[in-house]
PDB file of N, CA, C and O in Angstrom:
ATOM      1  N   MET A   1      -1.746  -3.966 -24.776  1.00  0.00           N
ATOM      2  CA  MET A   1      -1.593  -3.316 -23.439  1.00  0.00           C
ATOM      3  C   MET A   1      -0.292  -2.674 -23.171  1.00  0.00           C
ATOM      4  O   MET A   1       0.741  -3.291 -23.433  1.00  0.00           O
ATOM      5  N   SER A   2      -0.258  -1.554 -22.699  1.00  0.00           N
ATOM      6  CA  SER A   2       1.062  -0.905 -22.565  1.00  0.00           C
ATOM      7  C   SER A   2       1.640  -1.327 -21.243  1.00  0.00           C
ATOM      8  O   SER A   2       0.925  -1.673 -20.302  1.00  0.00           O
ATOM      9  N   HIS A   3       3.105  -1.287 -21.190  1.00  0.00           N
ATOM     10  CA  HIS A   3       3.671  -1.753 -20.014  1.00  0.00           C
ATOM     11  C   HIS A   3       3.690  -0.572 -18.989  1.00  0.00           C
ATOM     12  O   HIS A   3       3.917   0.574 -19.376  1.00  0.00           O
ATOM     13  N   ILE A   4       3.449  -0.864 -17.686  1.00  0.00           N
ATOM     14  CA  ILE A   4       3.453   0.047 -16.582  1.00  0.00           C
ATOM     15  C   ILE A   4       4.778   0.103 -16.095  1.00  0.00           C
ATOM     16  O   ILE A   4       5.313  -0.945 -15.735  1.00  0.00           O
ATOM     17  N   GLN A   5       5.473   1.338 -16.025  1.00  0.00           N
ATOM     18  CA  GLN A   5       6.845   1.225 -15.439  1.00  0.00           C
ATOM     19  C   GLN A   5       6.748   1.458 -13.790  1.00  0.00           C
ATOM     20  O   GLN A   5       6.004   2.330 -13.340  1.00  0.00           O
ATOM     21  N   ASP A   6       7.461   0.713 -13.030  1.00  0.00           N
ATOM     22  CA  ASP A   6       7.625   0.843 -11.709  1.00  0.00           C
ATOM     23  C   ASP A   6       8.274   2.144 -11.175  1.00  0.00           C
ATOM     24  O   ASP A   6       9.297   2.579 -11.705  1.00  0.00           O
ATOM     25  N   HIS A   7       7.707   2.743 -10.169  1.00  0.00           N
ATOM     26  CA  HIS A   7       8.393   3.859  -9.571  1.00  0.00           C
ATOM     27  C   HIS A   7       9.788   3.213  -8.994  1.00  0.00           C
ATOM     28  O   HIS A   7       9.867   2.106  -8.459  1.00  0.00           O
ATOM     29  N   PRO A   8      10.782   4.052  -9.192  1.00  0.00           N
ATOM     30  CA  PRO A   8      11.996   3.703  -8.680  1.00  0.00           C
ATOM     31  C   PRO A   8      12.057   3.211  -7.160  1.00  0.00           C
ATOM     32  O   PRO A   8      12.897   2.375  -6.827  1.00  0.00           O
ATOM     33  N   LEU A   9      11.250   3.687  -6.352  1.00  0.00           N
ATOM     34  CA  LEU A   9      11.169   3.430  -4.856  1.00  0.00           C
ATOM     35  C   LEU A   9      10.151   2.458  -4.438  1.00  0.00           C
ATOM     36  O   LEU A   9       9.842   2.189  -3.277  1.00  0.00           O
ATOM     37  N   ARG A  10       9.696   1.993  -5.454  1.00  0.00           N
ATOM     38  CA  ARG A  10       8.552   0.914  -5.258  1.00  0.00           C
ATOM     39  C   ARG A  10       9.052  -0.307  -4.255  1.00  0.00           C
ATOM     40  O   ARG A  10       8.537  -0.573  -3.169  1.00  0.00           O
ATOM     41  N   TYR A  11       9.992  -0.880  -4.768  1.00  0.00           N
ATOM     42  CA  TYR A  11      10.412  -2.060  -3.894  1.00  0.00           C
ATOM     43  C   TYR A  11      10.926  -1.620  -2.540  1.00  0.00           C
ATOM     44  O   TYR A  11      10.744  -2.341  -1.558  1.00  0.00           O
ATOM     45  N   GLU A  12      11.640  -0.322  -2.439  1.00  0.00           N
ATOM     46  CA  GLU A  12      12.042  -0.239  -1.056  1.00  0.00           C
ATOM     47  C   GLU A  12      11.013   0.211  -0.170  1.00  0.00           C
ATOM     48  O   GLU A  12      11.205   0.093   1.040  1.00  0.00           O
ATOM     49  N   LEU A  13       9.710   0.822  -0.692  1.00  0.00           N
ATOM     50  CA  LEU A  13       8.605   1.085   0.128  1.00  0.00           C
ATOM     51  C   LEU A  13       7.833  -0.067   0.349  1.00  0.00           C
ATOM     52  O   LEU A  13       7.254  -0.079   1.435  1.00  0.00           O
ATOM     53  N   ALA A  14       7.661  -1.070  -0.404  1.00  0.00           N
ATOM     54  CA  ALA A  14       7.063  -2.260  -0.195  1.00  0.00           C
ATOM     55  C   ALA A  14       7.834  -3.107   0.768  1.00  0.00           C
ATOM     56  O   ALA A  14       7.159  -3.710   1.602  1.00  0.00           O
ATOM     57  N   ASN A  15       9.144  -3.254   0.794  1.00  0.00           N
ATOM     58  CA  ASN A  15       9.767  -3.742   1.956  1.00  0.00           C
ATOM     59  C   ASN A  15       9.523  -3.185   3.000  1.00  0.00           C
ATOM     60  O   ASN A  15       9.124  -3.873   3.940  1.00  0.00           O
ATOM     61  N   GLU A  16       9.671  -1.917   3.140  1.00  0.00           N
ATOM     62  CA  GLU A  16       9.474  -1.115   4.470  1.00  0.00           C
ATOM     63  C   GLU A  16       8.125  -1.449   5.153  1.00  0.00           C
ATOM     64  O   GLU A  16       7.985  -1.521   6.374  1.00  0.00           O
ATOM     65  N   LEU A  17       7.075  -1.660   4.174  1.00  0.00           N
ATOM     66  CA  LEU A  17       5.726  -1.643   4.826  1.00  0.00           C
ATOM     67  C   LEU A  17       5.541  -3.297   5.287  1.00  0.00           C
ATOM     68  O   LEU A  17       4.828  -3.647   6.228  1.00  0.00           O
ATOM     69  N   HIS A  18       6.275  -4.161   4.487  1.00  0.00           N
ATOM     70  CA  HIS A  18       6.097  -5.615   4.907  1.00  0.00           C
ATOM     71  C   HIS A  18       6.961  -5.815   6.312  1.00  0.00           C
ATOM     72  O   HIS A  18       6.573  -6.718   7.053  1.00  0.00           O
ATOM     73  N   THR A  19       8.041  -5.074   6.697  1.00  0.00           N
ATOM     74  CA  THR A  19       8.874  -5.373   8.012  1.00  0.00           C
ATOM     75  C   THR A  19       8.094  -4.615   9.083  1.00  0.00           C
ATOM     76  O   THR A  19       8.530  -4.744  10.227  1.00  0.00           O
ATOM     77  N   ARG A  20       7.187  -3.970   8.941  1.00  0.00           N
ATOM     78  CA  ARG A  20       6.408  -3.324  10.078  1.00  0.00           C
ATOM     79  C   ARG A  20       5.539  -4.311  10.825  1.00  0.00           C
ATOM     80  O   ARG A  20       5.005  -5.185  10.143  1.00  0.00           O
ATOM     81  N   PRO A  21       5.350  -4.299  11.946  1.00  0.00           N
ATOM     82  CA  PRO A  21       4.533  -5.132  12.767  1.00  0.00           C
ATOM     83  C   PRO A  21       3.098  -4.966  12.388  1.00  0.00           C
ATOM     84  O   PRO A  21       2.732  -3.885  11.928  1.00  0.00           O
ATOM     85  N   ILE A  22       2.234  -5.978  12.548  1.00  0.00           N
ATOM     86  CA  ILE A  22       0.870  -5.892  12.294  1.00  0.00           C
ATOM     87  C   ILE A  22       0.088  -5.197  13.383  1.00  0.00           C
ATOM     88  O   ILE A  22       0.103  -5.605  14.544  1.00  0.00           O
ATOM     89  N   PRO A  23      -0.665  -4.036  12.948  1.00  0.00           N
ATOM     90  CA  PRO A  23      -1.314  -3.262  14.124  1.00  0.00           C
ATOM     91  C   PRO A  23      -2.413  -4.255  14.786  1.00  0.00           C
ATOM     92  O   PRO A  23      -2.962  -5.166  14.168  1.00  0.00           O
ATOM     93  N   SER A  24      -2.612  -3.970  15.972  1.00  0.00           N
ATOM     94  CA  SER A  24      -3.693  -4.632  16.626  1.00  0.00           C
ATOM     95  C   SER A  24      -4.825  -3.800  17.010  1.00  0.00           C
ATOM     96  O   SER A  24      -4.587  -2.598  17.128  1.00  0.00           O
ATOM     97  N   MET A  25      -6.105  -4.239  17.245  1.00  0.00           N
ATOM     98  CA  MET A  25      -6.964  -3.428  17.842  1.00  0.00           C
ATOM     99  C   MET A  25      -8.089  -4.166  18.690  1.00  0.00           C
ATOM    100  O   MET A  25      -8.252  -5.381  18.582  1.00  0.00           O
ATOM    101  N   GLU A  26      -8.757  -3.478  19.430  1.00  0.00           N
ATOM    102  CA  GLU A  26      -9.726  -4.046  20.385  1.00  0.00           C
ATOM    103  C   GLU A  26     -11.016  -4.080  19.777  1.00  0.00           C
ATOM    104  O   GLU A  26     -11.222  -3.143  19.005  1.00  0.00           O
ATOM    105  N   ALA A  27     -12.014  -4.972  19.928  1.00  0.00           N
ATOM    106  CA  ALA A  27     -13.121  -5.047  19.560  1.00  0.00           C
ATOM    107  C   ALA A  27     -13.954  -4.448  20.669  1.00  0.00           C
ATOM    108  O   ALA A  27     -13.556  -4.475  21.833  1.00  0.00           O
ATOM    109  N   PRO A  28     -15.272  -3.831  20.269  1.00  0.00           N
ATOM    110  CA  PRO A  28     -15.544  -3.484  18.992  1.00  0.00           C
ATOM    111  C   PRO A  28     -14.767  -2.352  18.437  1.00  0.00           C
ATOM    112  O   PRO A  28     -14.297  -1.487  19.176  1.00  0.00           O
ATOM    113  N   GLY A  29     -14.618  -2.337  17.113  1.00  0.00           N
ATOM    114  CA  GLY A  29     -13.525  -1.331  16.444  1.00  0.00           C
ATOM    115  C   GLY A  29     -14.166  -1.124  15.109  1.00  0.00           C
ATOM    116  O   GLY A  29     -15.175  -1.746  14.777  1.00  0.00           O
ATOM    117  N   THR A  30     -13.569  -0.243  14.345  1.00  0.00           N
ATOM    118  CA  THR A  30     -13.897  -0.068  13.056  1.00  0.00           C
ATOM    119  C   THR A  30     -12.464   0.276  12.221  1.00  0.00           C
ATOM    120  O   THR A  30     -11.616   1.061  12.646  1.00  0.00           O
ATOM    121  N   VAL A  31     -12.375  -0.412  11.048  1.00  0.00           N
ATOM    122  CA  VAL A  31     -11.087  -0.373  10.182  1.00  0.00           C
ATOM    123  C   VAL A  31     -11.547   0.108   8.713  1.00  0.00           C
ATOM    124  O   VAL A  31     -12.510  -0.330   8.083  1.00  0.00           O
ATOM    125  N   ALA A  32     -10.650   1.097   8.315  1.00  0.00           N
ATOM    126  CA  ALA A  32     -11.083   1.631   6.992  1.00  0.00           C
ATOM    127  C   ALA A  32      -9.887   1.620   6.076  1.00  0.00           C
ATOM    128  O   ALA A  32      -8.843   1.984   6.618  1.00  0.00           O
ATOM    129  N   PHE A  33      -9.824   1.334   5.003  1.00  0.00           N
ATOM    130  CA  PHE A  33      -8.810   1.060   4.070  1.00  0.00           C
ATOM    131  C   PHE A  33      -9.044   1.830   2.685  1.00  0.00           C
ATOM    132  O   PHE A  33      -9.951   1.534   1.907  1.00  0.00           O
ATOM    133  N   LEU A  34      -8.252   2.703   2.505  1.00  0.00           N
ATOM    134  CA  LEU A  34      -8.602   3.539   1.266  1.00  0.00           C
ATOM    135  C   LEU A  34      -7.496   3.391   0.352  1.00  0.00           C
ATOM    136  O   LEU A  34      -6.417   3.654   0.883  1.00  0.00           O
ATOM    137  N   ALA A  35      -7.429   3.025  -0.952  1.00  0.00           N
ATOM    138  CA  ALA A  35      -6.498   2.941  -1.966  1.00  0.00           C
ATOM    139  C   ALA A  35      -6.947   3.810  -2.996  1.00  0.00           C
ATOM    140  O   ALA A  35      -8.101   3.818  -3.426  1.00  0.00           O
ATOM    141  N   LEU A  36      -5.929   4.614  -3.427  1.00  0.00           N
ATOM    142  CA  LEU A  36      -6.038   5.563  -4.750  1.00  0.00           C
ATOM    143  C   LEU A  36      -5.127   5.103  -5.847  1.00  0.00           C
ATOM    144  O   LEU A  36      -4.033   4.594  -5.606  1.00  0.00           O
ATOM    145  N   LYS A  37      -5.597   5.292  -7.059  1.00  0.00           N
ATOM    146  CA  LYS A  37      -4.608   4.985  -8.112  1.00  0.00           C
ATOM    147  C   LYS A  37      -4.856   6.090  -9.071  1.00  0.00           C
ATOM    148  O   LYS A  37      -5.977   6.461  -9.420  1.00  0.00           O
ATOM    149  N   GLN A  38      -3.723   6.591  -9.473  1.00  0.00           N
ATOM    150  CA  GLN A  38      -3.530   7.834 -10.451  1.00  0.00           C
ATOM    151  C   GLN A  38      -3.671   6.923 -11.632  1.00  0.00           C
ATOM    152  O   GLN A  38      -3.077   5.862 -11.827  1.00  0.00           O
ATOM    153  N   VAL A  39      -4.722   7.628 -12.522  1.00  0.00           N
ATOM    154  CA  VAL A  39      -5.102   7.049 -13.837  1.00  0.00           C
ATOM    155  C   VAL A  39      -4.547   8.125 -15.027  1.00  0.00           C
ATOM    156  O   VAL A  39      -4.937   9.293 -15.013  1.00  0.00           O
ATOM    157  N   PHE A  40      -3.758   7.713 -15.888  1.00  0.00           N
ATOM    158  CA  PHE A  40      -3.194   8.555 -16.668  1.00  0.00           C
ATOM    159  C   PHE A  40      -3.957   8.390 -18.027  1.00  0.00           C
ATOM    160  O   PHE A  40      -4.251   7.288 -18.491  1.00  0.00           O
ATOM    161  N   GLY A  41      -4.251   9.599 -18.626  1.00  0.00           N
ATOM    162  CA  GLY A  41      -4.706   9.776 -19.937  1.00  0.00           C
ATOM    163  C   GLY A  41      -5.941   9.877 -20.575  1.00  0.00           C
ATOM    164  O   GLY A  41      -5.995  10.036 -21.794  1.00  0.00           O
TER     165      GLY A  41
END
């Protein structure tokens, strides 16, 4: 298995996201999460 190199800004972005307050919402509601991964090759 090949080693995947981290993006230079990965840790900075992760730290920024984890310091943000958790959003709240009122019921009833809908939450959607979309994750995309670029595949090489």
